[in-house]
N, C-alpha and C positions, 0 to 999 in steps of 0.2 A: 483334425484338417476336416475338411469340410469340402464333400462331392459334389463340385459349382453347377456338372450337369445336370446332377439331380438333381435337386435344388430348381436349376434351370426350367426341367421336366416335370418338377412339380407346380413350379410359376405358371406352364399352358397346360396344364388340370383344374387347377384347382383358383387359379385366379383372373384369369382370360377368358377360357371358355362359359367361363364361370357368369363370366358379364358380358355374354350376347357376344366374345367375337367369334365369329365362323368361320373367318377366309383363312381357308389354307396356307397360302400364299405368306399372311403375316405370322400364322402359330410355327410355320416351317422357318422363317425370316427370324424371332422373336425368341425360338430354342439354338437357334445358330448362331447368336451374334451375342456373346459373354457381357453380360451389362456388370461382371462386377471387377471387370477391367479400364473401368470407365468412372473406377472409384475409390477414395481416398484407401493408402493400403491399411487406412486403419480402420475402419468403415466399410471393406469387400463383403465382411457377413453382412450387412444392414441392405441391401444393393437389391436382393429380391423381395423387402417388404415395404406391406404397400401402404408405406409412407412415403412425400418428397426427399430426395435425399441431398443435401447439400456437395455442386463439386469442385465448385470453384470461387473463389470470394471475387468481389466485381468490386467498383466504383456505384455501377449501378445495380446493386441489388443483391448480385450473385450468380452460380448458376448452378442447379439442382437436377435431375435425376429424376426427373413422374416415375409417382408408380405406373408397372405394368400395364396390371390395368387402363387405366383412364389414356396411356400413349396408344392403347392397342387398338383401344381401340374409336378412339377422333383419325385415328390413320386409318381403320374401314374405313369412317364415315367420306372423308378424303377420295376414295377406290383409288387407289393409287396404280397404274396404272404400267406395264413398261415403257419404255422411249420416254417418257414426261422429263421435263424438269420441272423439279424440284427447289422450295427454299425450304430453309431449315435456318429459325430466327433465335438468337438466347440459347444456341445446342449447347444437350450434357458432356462435353466435349468428345462428339460425333458419334454415337450411338444416335442419334433418330436417322440421325445420318448414312452408316453402315448399316442400320434394317432396312430404309429406303432402296439401297443400291441392291439386296438382297432381293428385293421388289423390280428391280429394273429400271428405276429409275435411276436419273443423270443428277445429285443433291450438287449446294452449294448454299453454305452454310456463311452467314450476316452472324460477323462476333463486333463488341464493340473494343473488349483488350485485348490490345498486343499480345502481353503473357498468353490471357487464355488459349487464345489461336494458336498460339506457336504448339504447344501442348496435344490441341486439339489433331494437329497435321498433324503432329509423329505421331498421333494414337492411333489416325488414318491411315494410314503411311503403314503399319505394323499388324490391322487388321485387312492390310487389302484393298484397302479402297483409298489410296493417296491422291489416285486424280480428281474426288472434294477437292474442290477448292472453297480456298476459308476467306471472305471478302472481311476487313476491320472496315466498319465503319458507324456511328452509328444505326444502333434498336432501331427507331422510330426512323432515320431517315428510308428507310427500308430498300434497295440494293437496285438502282435506277440504274446504271451502267449496263449489268448480264440482264433485266426481263428482255422478255416475258420470261413470266413461270405457271406449269401448269398447274401446282402445287404450290401453297404458304402454309408450313406448320411452325406456328409461336408458342415455342417450351418455354408458357405463360404465361402467368392470368394479365388481363386490359383492361384498362378500369375508360378508358377513350377510345373511340375507335383509332385502326392501324392504318390511315388515308394515304400514308404515303406508299405502305406494303396495301395494299386493298387496286393500289393505282399501277403496281407490279405482276398484279399476273392479267393473262391471259386471258378473251373471248371465252366462253362458258371454265374459266380457271377456276379451285376451289379456294381456299384459307380457311384451318379452323384452327377455332383459338379458346383462352377456359375469355369466358365476360365478368367482371368484376369483378370483390373487390381481392380474392383466394381466399375468402372461405367456404362453407361446404355452400352454401348458397349463390357457388357462381353458378354458372353452364358454360358445360361446354355450346359453341357454334360454330355455325357451317357457313361462308361466306361462301355468293354464286355474281361472275361478272357475266353484263349484258350488257354490253356496251357500255354507254356510262356512269348506266346504274348497277348496283348491288345489293342480289336479293341477299335475306339473312336468318337462321331461322336455330334453334337449339334443340339441341339433338337427346340430351344428360346432361343433367347435374352434374357435379366432377369441380375440388378443392384444389388449389397451385400455389404455389406461391407472388405473386403480386411481381411485374414487371417494376419497376421504377417511373423508367419511360413515358413509362403511357400509366401512372398515379393520374386517379379524376382532384385536378384541380381548384379549388372552394369555390363555386354556382358552376364551376361542369355539370350537366345534363347530360349522357351516352345518347 
């Protein structure tokens, strides 16, 4: 039988700390939240591997539990502060929102699949995060009725500019997403709002499954 608490501690020490994740709040939260609880029964043993793990099927490409070091490092770059309103797009059944709530944030989840949304609500309640709102709607449509958000985290890769999500940011709000086709040539990137403009910079190389609503059409240039 797997000692998940021990494996989780090893994840913190050997994946997060060695990948330049030094924020003590993030390290503590990710050591407390059981990733295996958000994985399918047959794949719980892979919840702490350094690969993207499928956790739900959807028509727009599925939901994935991204490697802890990718999520943790992008979260660190987003500098989530207590009291901030955060949006998780295409969540891995609520895992990221639970971690953010442990940091003192007030998360909302945007999910396009109603069935996955119900599963997510159940898991959130099970892990003490039942107050997290799960909004059902197109991923690329943003969440304007609940905006603005201080932080938006996109749980997957995009090839096209997520303009509707950017428009949901508050002034000086930050959006973190992996830009590219999802391969190892993709880059985790940070967008910051200033008025009607959005500055961006790449922060590290990262691979993640591509979210179909943000797939590049023929002839499009990011």
